[in-house]
VOMIFI-864963 format. One record per residue (C-alpha): x, y, z; residue number from 1. Coordinates in steps of 0.25 Angstrom, whole numbers, plus 5000, padded with zeros to 4 digits. Example, Ala and Ser with C-alpha at 12.3 -4.5 7.8 and 13.67 -1.06 7.14 Angstrom:
residues 2
[r [5049,4982,5031],1]
[r [5055,4996,5029],2]
***
This chain:
residues 557
[r [4906,4932,5004],1]
[r [4904,4936,4990],2]
[r [4909,4950,4986],3]
[r [4902,4957,4975],4]
[r [4910,4967,4966],5]
[r [4903,4980,4965],6]
[r [4897,4984,4951],7]
[r [4908,4991,4942],8]
[r [4899,5003,4942],9]
[r [4899,5004,4957],10]
[r [4915,5002,4957],11]
[r [4916,5013,4946],12]
[r [4908,5022,4955],13]
[r [4916,5019,4967],14]
[r [4929,5022,4960],15]
[r [4924,5035,4955],16]
[r [4920,5039,4969],17]
[r [4933,5035,4974],18]
[r [4940,5043,4963],19]
[r [4932,5055,4965],20]
[r [4934,5055,4980],21]
[r [4949,5053,4978],22]
[r [4951,5065,4968],23]
[r [4941,5074,4975],24]
[r [4947,5073,4989],25]
[r [4961,5075,4983],26]
[r [4957,5087,4975],27]
[r [4949,5093,4986],28]
[r [4961,5092,4995],29]
[r [4970,5098,4985],30]
[r [4961,5110,4982],31]
[r [4958,5112,4997],32]
[r [4973,5115,4999],33]
[r [4973,5126,4988],34]
[r [4960,5131,4993],35]
[r [4963,5131,5008],36]
[r [4976,5139,5007],37]
[r [4970,5149,4997],38]
[r [4960,5152,5007],39]
[r [4970,5153,5018],40]
[r [4978,5163,5010],41]
[r [4965,5171,5007],42]
[r [4965,5168,4992],43]
[r [4951,5168,4986],44]
[r [4946,5154,4982],45]
[r [4935,5155,4971],46]
[r [4933,5140,4969],47]
[r [4936,5127,4975],48]
[r [4932,5115,4966],49]
[r [4933,5101,4968],50]
[r [4932,5094,4954],51]
[r [4930,5101,4940],52]
[r [4919,5102,4930],53]
[r [4904,5105,4933],54]
[r [4902,5109,4948],55]
[r [4894,5099,4956],56]
[r [4895,5107,4968],57]
[r [4897,5122,4970],58]
[r [4897,5129,4983],59]
[r [4899,5144,4984],60]
[r [4907,5149,4996],61]
[r [4910,5163,5000],62]
[r [4921,5165,4989],63]
[r [4924,5151,4985],64]
[r [4916,5141,4976],65]
[r [4917,5127,4980],66]
[r [4914,5116,4969],67]
[r [4914,5102,4966],68]
[r [4916,5098,4951],69]
[r [4911,5086,4943],70]
[r [4925,5081,4940],71]
[r [4932,5077,4952],72]
[r [4946,5078,4945],73]
[r [4952,5090,4952],74]
[r [4948,5104,4958],75]
[r [4952,5118,4960],76]
[r [4953,5130,4969],77]
[r [4951,5143,4961],78]
[r [4957,5155,4968],79]
[r [4955,5170,4965],80]
[r [4966,5173,4955],81]
[r [4969,5185,4946],82]
[r [4976,5177,4935],83]
[r [4963,5170,4931],84]
[r [4958,5184,4925],85]
[r [4944,5179,4926],86]
[r [4939,5191,4933],87]
[r [4945,5204,4940],88]
[r [4948,5202,4955],89]
[r [4943,5212,4964],90]
[r [4954,5220,4971],91]
[r [4950,5215,4985],92]
[r [4952,5201,4981],93]
[r [4965,5202,4974],94]
[r [4972,5199,4987],95]
[r [4965,5185,4987],96]
[r [4969,5181,4973],97]
[r [4979,5169,4972],98]
[r [4989,5177,4965],99]
[r [4990,5188,4976],100]
[r [4995,5178,4986],101]
[r [5009,5177,4990],102]
[r [5017,5167,4983],103]
[r [5019,5158,4995],104]
[r [5004,5158,4997],105]
[r [5001,5154,4982],106]
[r [5011,5143,4983],107]
[r [5004,5138,4996],108]
[r [4990,5138,4990],109]
[r [4995,5130,4977],110]
[r [5003,5121,4986],111]
[r [4992,5118,4995],112]
[r [4984,5109,4986],113]
[r [4995,5099,4983],114]
[r [5000,5100,4998],115]
[r [4985,5096,5002],116]
[r [4986,5084,4993],117]
[r [4999,5079,5000],118]
[r [4994,5083,5014],119]
[r [4981,5076,5013],120]
[r [4986,5062,5012],121]
[r [4992,5063,5026],122]
[r [4977,5064,5031],123]
[r [4973,5052,5021],124]
[r [4985,5043,5026],125]
[r [4982,5047,5041],126]
[r [4968,5043,5039],127]
[r [4973,5030,5034],128]
[r [4983,5027,5045],129]
[r [4973,5032,5056],130]
[r [4965,5019,5053],131]
[r [4977,5011,5058],132]
[r [4971,5008,5072],133]
[r [4980,4996,5073],134]
[r [4993,4992,5067],135]
[r [5001,4980,5064],136]
[r [5012,4978,5075],137]
[r [5026,4979,5071],138]
[r [5028,4964,5071],139]
[r [5034,4956,5060],140]
[r [5025,4946,5054],141]
[r [5032,4941,5042],142]
[r [5047,4942,5038],143]
[r [5048,4941,5023],144]
[r [5059,4933,5017],145]
[r [5071,4939,5010],146]
[r [5068,4953,5016],147]
[r [5076,4961,5026],148]
[r [5069,4957,5038],149]
[r [5071,4942,5036],150]
[r [5079,4936,5047],151]
[r [5079,4948,5055],152]
[r [5064,4950,5059],153]
[r [5055,4938,5062],154]
[r [5039,4937,5063],155]
[r [5035,4941,5076],156]
[r [5046,4952,5078],157]
[r [5040,4965,5083],158]
[r [5047,4978,5078],159]
[r [5048,4988,5089],160]
[r [5056,4999,5081],161]
[r [5062,5002,5068],162]
[r [5076,5009,5069],163]
[r [5072,5013,5083],164]
[r [5058,5019,5079],165]
[r [5047,5011,5086],166]
[r [5036,5005,5078],167]
[r [5021,5003,5081],168]
[r [5017,4995,5069],169]
[r [5021,4987,5058],170]
[r [5018,4999,5049],171]
[r [5028,5007,5057],172]
[r [5039,4996,5054],173]
[r [5036,4997,5039],174]
[r [5036,5012,5038],175]
[r [5049,5012,5046],176]
[r [5056,5002,5037],177]
[r [5050,5008,5024],178]
[r [5059,5020,5026],179]
[r [5072,5012,5029],180]
[r [5075,5005,5016],181]
[r [5089,5000,5015],182]
[r [5092,5005,5029],183]
[r [5096,4996,5041],184]
[r [5084,4997,5050],185]
[r [5084,4992,5065],186]
[r [5071,4985,5070],187]
[r [5069,4983,5085],188]
[r [5061,4970,5086],189]
[r [5055,4962,5097],190]
[r [5056,4947,5094],191]
[r [5049,4938,5104],192]
[r [5052,4948,5116],193]
[r [5067,4951,5111],194]
[r [5071,4964,5107],195]
[r [5080,4965,5095],196]
[r [5085,4974,5084],197]
[r [5086,4970,5069],198]
[r [5092,4978,5058],199]
[r [5085,4976,5044],200]
[r [5087,4984,5031],201]
[r [5074,4987,5024],202]
[r [5073,4985,5009],203]
[r [5065,4993,4999],204]
[r [5052,4987,4995],205]
[r [5042,4993,4984],206]
[r [5029,4997,4989],207]
[r [5017,5002,4979],208]
[r [5007,5011,4985],209]
[r [4995,5019,4981],210]
[r [4995,5024,4966],211]
[r [5007,5015,4964],212]
[r [5017,5023,4971],213]
[r [5029,5015,4974],214]
[r [5038,5016,4986],215]
[r [5051,5009,4991],216]
[r [5050,5006,5006],217]
[r [5059,4998,5015],218]
[r [5054,4984,5020],219]
[r [5060,4973,5028],220]
[r [5051,4962,5024],221]
[r [5041,4960,5036],222]
[r [5026,4959,5037],223]
[r [5018,4962,5049],224]
[r [5007,4951,5050],225]
[r [5010,4937,5053],226]
[r [5006,4925,5044],227]
[r [4994,4917,5049],228]
[r [4997,4902,5053],229]
[r [4992,4897,5039],230]
[r [5002,4885,5037],231]
[r [5008,4878,5025],232]
[r [5011,4863,5026],233]
[r [5022,4861,5015],234]
[r [5024,4846,5017],235]
[r [5015,4834,5017],236]
[r [5024,4826,5027],237]
[r [5024,4837,5038],238]
[r [5017,4835,5052],239]
[r [5008,4847,5048],240]
[r [5003,4840,5035],241]
[r [5001,4827,5043],242]
[r [4993,4834,5053],243]
[r [4983,4839,5042],244]
[r [4988,4853,5041],245]
[r [4989,4859,5027],246]
[r [4994,4872,5020],247]
[r [4985,4884,5023],248]
[r [4980,4879,5036],249]
[r [4978,4891,5046],250]
[r [4983,4886,5060],251]
[r [4974,4892,5071],252]
[r [4980,4886,5084],253]
[r [4991,4876,5089],254]
[r [4987,4868,5101],255]
[r [4976,4878,5104],256]
[r [4986,4890,5103],257]
[r [4980,4900,5093],258]
[r [4989,4903,5081],259]
[r [4988,4916,5073],260]
[r [5001,4918,5066],261]
[r [5011,4909,5058],262]
[r [5022,4913,5068],263]
[r [5014,4908,5080],264]
[r [5011,4894,5073],265]
[r [5026,4893,5070],266]
[r [5029,4896,5085],267]
[r [5019,4885,5090],268]
[r [5025,4875,5080],269]
[r [5039,4878,5084],270]
[r [5036,4877,5099],271]
[r [5031,4862,5096],272]
[r [5041,4851,5099],273]
[r [5033,4840,5092],274]
[r [5021,4841,5100],275]
[r [5008,4839,5093],276]
[r [5000,4852,5090],277]
[r [4985,4854,5088],278]
[r [4984,4863,5076],279]
[r [4971,4870,5073],280]
[r [4970,4876,5059],281]
[r [4960,4882,5048],282]
[r [4961,4876,5035],283]
[r [4956,4883,5022],284]
[r [4945,4874,5016],285]
[r [4941,4879,5002],286]
[r [4927,4882,4999],287]
[r [4925,4879,4984],288]
[r [4916,4889,4976],289]
[r [4912,4896,4989],290]
[r [4910,4909,4981],291]
[r [4907,4904,4967],292]
[r [4922,4906,4963],293]
[r [4923,4920,4968],294]
[r [4934,4917,4978],295]
[r [4939,4905,4985],296]
[r [4935,4902,4999],297]
[r [4941,4893,5010],298]
[r [4935,4890,5024],299]
[r [4945,4889,5035],300]
[r [4942,4876,5042],301]
[r [4947,4873,5056],302]
[r [4955,4860,5058],303]
[r [4965,4854,5068],304]
[r [4978,4846,5066],305]
[r [4987,4839,5075],306]
[r [5002,4842,5072],307]
[r [5014,4835,5078],308]
[r [5027,4843,5073],309]
[r [5040,4836,5072],310]
[r [5049,4837,5084],311]
[r [5059,4849,5083],312]
[r [5073,4846,5081],313]
[r [5082,4851,5093],314]
[r [5090,4859,5084],315]
[r [5079,4868,5078],316]
[r [5080,4882,5083],317]
[r [5068,4891,5086],318]
[r [5074,4905,5085],319]
[r [5064,4912,5074],320]
[r [5051,4911,5066],321]
[r [5059,4905,5054],322]
[r [5065,4894,5062],323]
[r [5051,4891,5069],324]
[r [5044,4891,5055],325]
[r [5055,4881,5050],326]
[r [5054,4873,5062],327]
[r [5038,4872,5061],328]
[r [5039,4868,5047],329]
[r [5049,4857,5049],330]
[r [5042,4851,5061],331]
[r [5027,4853,5057],332]
[r [5027,4856,5042],333]
[r [5020,4870,5044],334]
[r [5024,4883,5038],335]
[r [5017,4896,5034],336]
[r [5008,4896,5022],337]
[r [5015,4908,5016],338]
[r [5021,4901,5004],339]
[r [5009,4892,5001],340]
[r [5000,4897,4989],341]
[r [4986,4895,4992],342]
[r [4981,4899,4978],343]
[r [4988,4896,4965],344]
[r [4979,4901,4954],345]
[r [4977,4891,4943],346]
[r [4984,4895,4929],347]
[r [4994,4904,4937],348]
[r [5008,4903,4934],349]
[r [5012,4897,4947],350]
[r [5000,4887,4946],351]
[r [5006,4882,4932],352]
[r [5020,4881,4939],353]
[r [5014,4871,4948],354]
[r [5011,4879,4961],355]
[r [4999,4875,4969],356]
[r [4991,4880,4981],357]
[r [4998,4874,4994],358]
[r [5012,4873,4988],359]
[r [5023,4879,4996],360]
[r [5031,4889,4988],361]
[r [5046,4888,4992],362]
[r [5054,4897,4982],363]
[r [5053,4907,4970],364]
[r [5064,4907,4960],365]
[r [5073,4899,4970],366]
[r [5071,4908,4982],367]
[r [5064,4903,4994],368]
[r [5050,4910,4997],369]
[r [5044,4910,5011],370]
[r [5035,4922,5009],371]
[r [5024,4924,4999],372]
[r [5025,4939,4998],373]
[r [5040,4939,4996],374]
[r [5038,4928,4985],375]
[r [5027,4937,4978],376]
[r [5036,4949,4978],377]
[r [5047,4941,4971],378]
[r [5037,4936,4961],379]
[r [5032,4950,4958],380]
[r [5046,4954,4953],381]
[r [5045,4948,4940],382]
[r [5032,4941,4936],383]
[r [5037,4937,4922],384]
[r [5049,4929,4926],385]
[r [5048,4914,4927],386]
[r [5048,4911,4942],387]
[r [5051,4898,4949],388]
[r [5043,4894,4961],389]
[r [5046,4883,4970],390]
[r [5036,4876,4980],391]
[r [5033,4863,4987],392]
[r [5020,4855,4988],393]
[r [5019,4845,5000],394]
[r [5034,4847,5001],395]
[r [5038,4844,4987],396]
[r [5046,4855,4980],397]
[r [5040,4860,4967],398]
[r [5043,4871,4957],399]
[r [5038,4879,4945],400]
[r [5040,4891,4937],401]
[r [5030,4902,4934],402]
[r [5029,4917,4929],403]
[r [5020,4928,4929],404]
[r [5011,4932,4941],405]
[r [5011,4923,4954],406]
[r [4996,4921,4958],407]
[r [4997,4911,4969],408]
[r [4993,4916,4983],409]
[r [4995,4911,4997],410]
[r [4987,4911,5010],411]
[r [4996,4916,5021],412]
[r [4986,4925,5030],413]
[r [4991,4934,5041],414]
[r [4988,4933,5055],415]
[r [4979,4943,5062],416]
[r [4988,4955,5067],417]
[r [4988,4959,5081],418]
[r [4988,4974,5078],419]
[r [4992,4985,5088],420]
[r [4984,4998,5090],421]
[r [4989,5011,5084],422]
[r [4991,5019,5096],423]
[r [4993,5033,5089],424]
[r [4983,5032,5077],425]
[r [4983,5047,5073],426]
[r [4998,5049,5074],427]
[r [5001,5036,5067],428]
[r [4991,5040,5056],429]
[r [4996,5054,5054],430]
[r [5011,5050,5054],431]
[r [5009,5039,5044],432]
[r [5000,5048,5036],433]
[r [5011,5058,5035],434]
[r [5021,5048,5032],435]
[r [5013,5041,5021],436]
[r [5010,5054,5014],437]
[r [5024,5058,5014],438]
[r [5028,5044,5008],439]
[r [5018,5045,4997],440]
[r [5022,5059,4994],441]
[r [5036,5054,4992],442]
[r [5032,5042,4983],443]
[r [5023,5051,4974],444]
[r [5034,5062,4973],445]
[r [5045,5051,4970],446]
[r [5035,5046,4959],447]
[r [5034,5060,4953],448]
[r [5049,5061,4953],449]
[r [5051,5048,4946],450]
[r [5042,5053,4935],451]
[r [5050,5066,4933],452]
[r [5063,5058,4933],453]
[r [5057,5048,4923],454]
[r [5059,5036,4932],455]
[r [5043,5034,4931],456]
[r [5036,5036,4918],457]
[r [5026,5047,4918],458]
[r [5017,5040,4908],459]
[r [5016,5028,4918],460]
[r [5015,5035,4931],461]
[r [5004,5045,4928],462]
[r [4989,5041,4932],463]
[r [4976,5048,4929],464]
[r [4962,5049,4934],465]
[r [4959,5035,4929],466]
[r [4970,5028,4938],467]
[r [4966,5037,4949],468]
[r [4951,5033,4948],469]
[r [4956,5018,4948],470]
[r [4965,5021,4960],471]
[r [4954,5028,4968],472]
[r [4944,5017,4965],473]
[r [4953,5006,4969],474]
[r [4957,5013,4982],475]
[r [4943,5016,4986],476]
[r [4939,5001,4984],477]
[r [4951,4997,4994],478]
[r [4946,5006,5005],479]
[r [4947,5019,5011],480]
[r [4961,5018,5016],481]
[r [4966,5014,5002],482]
[r [4958,5026,4996],483]
[r [4964,5036,5006],484]
[r [4978,5031,5003],485]
[r [4976,5032,4988],486]
[r [4970,5046,4990],487]
[r [4983,5050,4998],488]
[r [4992,5046,4987],489]
[r [4984,5053,4976],490]
[r [4983,5065,4984],491]
[r [4998,5066,4985],492]
[r [5000,5063,4970],493]
[r [4990,5075,4968],494]
[r [4998,5084,4977],495]
[r [5011,5081,4971],496]
[r [5006,5081,4956],497]
[r [5000,5095,4959],498]
[r [5014,5100,4963],499]
[r [5020,5097,4950],500]
[r [5025,5109,4943],501]
[r [5015,5108,4932],502]
[r [5007,5121,4929],503]
[r [4992,5120,4933],504]
[r [4996,5111,4944],505]
[r [4999,5117,4958],506]
[r [5014,5114,4956],507]
[r [5014,5122,4943],508]
[r [5008,5134,4951],509]
[r [5019,5132,4962],510]
[r [5029,5132,4951],511]
[r [5024,5146,4946],512]
[r [5025,5151,4960],513]
[r [5040,5146,4961],514]
[r [5043,5154,4949],515]
[r [5035,5166,4954],516]
[r [5043,5165,4967],517]
[r [5056,5165,4960],518]
[r [5053,5176,4950],519]
[r [5045,5185,4960],520]
[r [5034,5186,4950],521]
[r [5022,5177,4945],522]
[r [5023,5169,4933],523]
[r [5016,5176,4921],524]
[r [5002,5172,4919],525]
[r [5005,5168,4904],526]
[r [5016,5159,4909],527]
[r [5007,5152,4919],528]
[r [4996,5150,4908],529]
[r [5006,5143,4899],530]
[r [5012,5134,4910],531]
[r [4997,5131,4914],532]
[r [4994,5126,4900],533]
[r [5007,5118,4900],534]
[r [5003,5112,4913],535]
[r [4989,5108,4908],536]
[r [4996,5102,4896],537]
[r [5005,5093,4905],538]
[r [4993,5089,4914],539]
[r [4985,5085,4902],540]
[r [4997,5076,4897],541]
[r [4998,5070,4911],542]
[r [4984,5067,4911],543]
[r [4984,5061,4897],544]
[r [4996,5052,4902],545]
[r [4988,5049,4915],546]
[r [4975,5045,4907],547]
[r [4984,5036,4898],548]
[r [4990,5029,4910],549]
[r [4976,5027,4916],550]
[r [4971,5021,4903],551]
[r [4983,5011,4902],552]
[r [4982,5007,4917],553]
[r [4967,5005,4917],554]
[r [4963,5000,4903],555]
[r [4977,4997,4897],556]
[r [4975,5007,4886],557]
***
């Protein structure tokens, strides 16, 4: 199938549409908070505008004018105020001015805008989680090496509870573990029908979320989905090689028994005592120039092999997946394709070091490697340092050094998951929506605190409309779920920024109200005017920094 990229003009139009939708919805939600509470308290609202500049739409209500401006970069709610001095206010309407309201009511009206921006994400995240009709079961598919769960959990273990709290899905396990960094955590596990408790101490992992927000969460090093039975054949003198099996063959059945997961294949091979096995498999057969060089294609061709494993030694134990995998490798020459690169780009640093497709990577910098993602994580720590890679080719040890980006990729697909139904979708979605909103509020707040403390540079962390335009376009292109998630994060940012004690922002008005509450009288009009001028100056400086950062990020200027 040939995928054509839309014309650049069409992409720009879509990006602008996503940007306009993102900004307009969040501005509307913010101003709706001010508007609704002002109306609730009897304040006369003269205008509700979405956008600035020339009016595209203007509707006159009973006492309020509703407008949509040409420029979708903000909005405003204009209330009846004596301080504007534009026209005398009739005596019968003075009780409906903003200033005439009790202090707590004015605080509530001003606070309603930012509050709406931080409540709205609950609805957004809830809508995202409500789509989870089925969930990944809390079953361990992979245990990563050199992580806390290694040697304590095994593929196939079903986690029933975390510290006594029952879990329904793998997501529940992750969320529970995320809160327990460096804390001993008890896992109630069902392993082959046996109940056991395992204590593991989660370690902190860095996770990067929307808008580059960074979070440290607890992880124990497990993954939910099982590897598919795509094999690696490391030696040319093994029974598997002599049977005609090769690396990247995808086993489909053994003696007529269907095989969907690598762990199932290991179980079948381990249960064989030297009997001949009829193995059906699919072999990737490259189709040269199938798409004119646009991409590489391969056809999975069905084949059959006859494999006779070596007889198992009587002393070999069979008390775990690691032992079964080692036994299968020793007696058949079959293992997972996890550490076999399928594509090594020519001219890449690892190609120049001698690595080729089909080689079996064994170690990085002298440390044995058994998981591709763990190896990639180690490689990403320092891309400029010279690294030593070790591998085998048909059982012959080889080694080479390289530096810079590691571009080789492997092919270790996952088996189809047997999902479990989400029995309480709404309560599940609402609970996760509230939790996710609270988590993002905490992350964004910490980021602002770090800026104030000087731990994060203001010049590097502030972004402007150009970056927001790019983010909106990229999120929209990825789908509704991503776009809604990004909208939630931007909404929280907008709400918290508006609470900053800068005159002309909602936080500045709240600061004046605090002073008024302490002094028992309103801040002088002249003082507020001077403060507002300073506030506008601060915003102009921040916008200049934001535009500079936008130009540097997008065009390197």
